[in-house]
C-alpha positions in Angstrom: 105.0 128.6 62.7 102.0 128.6 60.4 102.3 128.8 56.7 99.9 131.2 55.1 99.3 130.0 51.6 98.2 133.0 49.5 97.8 133.4 45.8 101.1 135.3 45.7 102.8 132.5 47.6 101.4 129.9 45.2 102.5 131.9 42.2 106.0 132.2 43.6 106.0 128.4 44.3 104.9 127.6 40.7 107.6 129.8 39.3 110.3 128.4 41.6 109.1 124.9 40.9 109.4 125.5 37.1 112.8 127.0 37.5 113.9 124.1 39.7 112.8 121.6 37.0 114.4 123.7 34.3 117.7 123.9 36.1 118.0 120.5 37.8 116.7 118.2 35.0 119.7 118.9 32.7 122.1 118.3 35.6 120.5 114.9 36.4 120.4 114.1 32.7 124.0 114.9 32.0 125.5 113.4 35.1 123.1 110.5 35.3 123.9 109.3 31.8 127.0 107.6 33.3 124.6 105.1 34.9 121.5 104.9 32.7 120.1 106.3 29.5 119.3 110.0 29.2 115.5 109.4 29.4 115.7 107.5 32.6 118.1 110.1 34.1 115.9 112.9 33.1 112.7 111.2 34.4 114.3 110.3 37.7 115.6 113.8 38.3 112.2 115.3 37.5 110.5 112.8 39.7 112.9 113.5 42.6 112.2 117.3 42.3 108.4 116.6 42.0 108.6 114.8 45.4 110.9 117.2 47.3 110.0 120.6 46.0 106.4 120.7 47.4 107.6 119.0 50.6 110.2 121.7 51.1 107.9 124.6 50.5 104.6 123.4 52.1 105.7 120.9 54.7 109.2 121.8 55.9 108.8 125.6 56.0 106.2 125.8 58.7 108.4 123.7 61.0 111.0 126.5 61.5 110.9 130.1 62.8 114.4 130.7 61.5 114.7 131.0 57.7 118.4 130.0 57.9 117.6 126.8 59.8 114.8 126.1 57.3 117.0 126.5 54.3 120.0 124.6 55.7 118.1 121.7 57.0 115.6 121.6 54.1 118.3 121.6 51.4 120.2 118.8 53.2 116.9 116.8 53.5 116.1 117.4 49.8 119.6 116.4 48.7 119.3 113.1 50.7 115.8 112.3 49.6 116.6 113.0 45.9 119.7 110.8 46.2 117.6 108.0 47.6 115.1 108.4 44.8 117.8 108.4 42.1 119.6 105.4 43.6 116.3 103.5 44.0 115.4 103.9 40.3 118.9 103.8 38.8 120.2 100.5 40.4 123.8 100.6 39.1 124.5 104.1 40.4 126.4 103.9 43.7 124.7 105.9 46.5 127.7 108.2 46.8 127.4 109.1 43.1 123.6 109.6 43.5 124.3 111.9 46.4 126.9 113.9 44.4 124.5 114.3 41.5 121.7 115.4 43.8 124.1 117.9 45.6 125.2 119.4 42.3 121.7 119.7 40.9 120.3 121.3 44.1 123.3 123.6 44.5 122.7 124.8 40.9 119.1 125.5 41.4 119.5 127.0 44.9 122.4 129.2 43.8 120.7 130.5 40.7 117.5 131.1 42.7 119.5 133.2 45.2 121.0 135.2 42.4 117.6 135.8 40.8 116.2 136.8 44.1 119.0 139.2 45.0 118.8 140.8 41.5 115.1 141.5 42.0 114.0 139.3 39.1 112.3 136.8 41.4 
């Protein structure tokens, strides 16, 4: 499958990326404070999203014909990558905790994104 990057697609990505940062950063900050200071938790969560969001939209999407396969495999990959990023930068966070934080952050942004999409807002 080829990804056609139009202005409309880029605008949707920018909005989705902004919403992702807006929704996930507080989760990383709140839950990550158990292992580091709030600034480091916030920065690490933001960095993780900055790495994975473009990968999910621009690299992962063209690999799948099925939207469901794209979403399921992509979100699993994002959760794993973000957990590795968090654990790599916050050394005293156990990987299982980093994975849980990543799962909660991504479930939050994905769930709210679906609600916004189904309500016609986005």
